[in-house]
C-alpha positions in Angstrom: 124.6 72.7 56.5 127.9 71.4 58.2 131.1 72.8 56.0 131.6 69.1 54.4 128.0 69.1 53.3 128.5 72.9 51.9 131.8 71.2 50.1 130.3 68.7 48.1 127.4 70.4 46.5 127.3 71.1 43.0 129.3 74.2 41.9 127.6 75.7 38.9 130.2 75.4 35.7 133.2 77.7 35.3 132.9 79.8 32.1 136.3 79.4 30.0 135.5 81.7 26.8 134.3 85.3 26.5 130.9 85.7 25.8 131.7 87.0 22.1 131.3 84.8 19.0 134.2 84.6 16.8 132.9 87.5 14.8 132.6 89.6 17.9 135.8 88.9 18.9 137.6 90.2 15.5 135.7 93.4 15.7 135.8 93.6 19.8 139.8 93.2 19.5 141.7 94.4 16.1 144.9 93.1 16.9 143.2 89.6 16.6 143.0 90.4 13.3 146.2 91.6 12.7 147.6 87.8 13.9 144.6 85.5 12.4 144.5 85.8 8.8 141.5 83.4 8.7 138.3 85.3 9.1 135.2 83.8 11.1 131.9 83.3 9.1 128.6 85.1 10.4 127.3 83.0 13.2 130.4 80.6 13.3 130.6 79.4 16.9 134.1 79.3 18.4 134.9 75.5 18.3 134.2 75.4 14.5 136.2 78.4 13.9 138.6 76.3 16.0 138.3 73.4 13.9 138.8 75.5 10.3 141.9 77.4 11.9 143.4 73.8 12.9 143.0 72.4 9.1 144.3 75.6 7.8 147.7 75.9 6.5 148.9 78.0 9.4 147.6 75.9 12.3 149.1 78.2 14.8 146.5 80.5 14.4 144.2 78.8 16.0 146.4 79.0 19.0 146.1 82.8 18.7 142.3 82.4 18.5 142.7 80.7 21.5 144.8 82.7 23.5 142.2 85.4 22.4 138.9 83.2 22.7 139.2 82.1 26.3 138.8 84.5 29.3 142.1 86.1 30.3 142.7 83.9 33.6 141.8 80.5 31.8 144.3 81.1 29.0 147.1 81.5 31.5 146.6 78.1 32.6 145.7 76.8 29.3 149.0 78.3 28.1 151.0 77.3 31.2 150.1 73.7 30.5 151.3 74.2 26.9 154.7 75.2 28.4 154.2 72.6 31.1 154.1 70.0 27.9 157.0 71.3 26.8 159.2 71.7 29.7 162.2 70.0 28.2 162.6 73.0 25.5 162.4 75.3 28.2 165.9 77.2 29.8 166.8 76.5 33.9 166.2 79.9 34.5 162.4 79.4 33.4 161.5 76.6 35.8 161.3 79.3 39.1 159.0 81.5 36.9 156.9 78.5 36.2 156.7 77.6 39.4 155.6 81.2 40.7 152.8 81.0 38.0 151.8 77.5 38.6 151.6 78.9 42.4 149.5 82.2 41.9 147.2 79.7 39.4 145.9 77.4 42.3 145.7 80.3 44.6 145.3 83.4 42.4 146.5 86.5 44.8 146.7 90.3 43.4 150.2 90.7 45.4 151.6 87.4 43.3 150.1 88.6 39.7 152.2 92.0 40.8 155.2 90.2 41.6 155.3 88.2 38.6 154.7 91.5 36.2 157.3 93.1 37.9 160.0 90.7 37.5 158.6 89.6 34.1 159.4 93.3 33.0 162.5 93.4 34.3 164.0 90.0 32.8 166.7 90.1 30.9 165.3 88.2 28.2 161.8 87.3 26.6 161.8 83.4 27.5 158.8 81.7 26.8 158.3 82.0 30.8 158.8 85.5 30.9 155.9 86.1 28.3 153.7 83.9 30.1 154.4 85.6 33.6 153.5 89.0 31.5 149.6 87.2 30.1 149.5 86.9 34.0 150.0 90.6 35.3 147.8 91.9 32.8 145.1 88.9 32.8 142.9 90.2 36.1 142.9 93.8 37.5 145.8 96.2 37.3 149.0 95.8 36.0 150.8 97.3 38.8 149.7 98.4 42.2 149.8 102.0 41.6 148.5 101.7 38.0 144.4 102.8 37.5 143.8 101.4 35.0 142.8 97.6 33.6 144.9 96.1 31.2 143.8 96.4 27.5 142.0 93.5 26.5 144.9 92.1 23.5 147.9 92.4 26.4 147.6 89.1 27.6 146.3 87.3 24.9 149.6 89.0 22.6 151.8 87.8 25.4 149.9 84.2 25.4 150.4 83.5 22.3 154.1 85.0 22.1 154.5 82.4 24.8 153.3 79.2 23.5 154.3 80.0 20.0 158.1 80.7 20.8 158.1 77.8 23.0 157.0 75.6 19.8 159.7 77.0 18.2 161.9 75.8 20.4 160.8 72.1 19.3 162.6 70.0 16.4 160.8 70.6 13.2 159.5 67.1 13.3 158.4 67.0 16.5 155.8 70.4 15.9 153.5 69.0 15.0 152.9 66.4 17.5 153.2 69.6 20.2 150.8 71.7 18.3 148.1 69.1 18.2 148.5 68.3 21.9 148.2 72.1 22.5 144.8 72.4 20.4 143.5 69.4 21.7 143.7 71.1 25.2 142.2 74.0 23.7 139.2 72.2 21.9 138.5 71.2 25.9 137.8 74.6 26.7 135.7 75.5 23.6 133.8 72.1 24.7 133.3 73.1 28.0 131.7 76.0 27.0 
């Protein structure tokens, strides 16, 4: 088979979400319960729980749930798209960070991830882009070259949640529901692909 034929073969669907149901996620990652007050029902699937969160009095919790439910590498891509949607609300110093995150998302490497993590840890402020860079740093593997331990399961989702919600908070009050709806439309696509 030549290289062109190999590239044209159908590839299996990419997994987007953790294997746990919403109820299992609450049990497996206790930090989720600290951030989301609405609880999943026994046997409820992720898309149904996302819809209940979205319709609740605190629909921002749907952002939090998505950050925890998606695989860390997928969640960081979703977070990047959320921030990119609100690019006008980012500071000029956030743009190079966003470009570096985009480069990592397109072609992930451990070296790039470690550099993003290092720079984010030493950043003078925790802007949405810096928080997203922290989420990237914790997303796969170890957070530093000399660190033998993988990051705890809650690190990426907590940083990602902070990145997306802090960016949302920068929008005018009258526009927040518009941006939140767009974020959650993108989140629903992750759950539908599962």
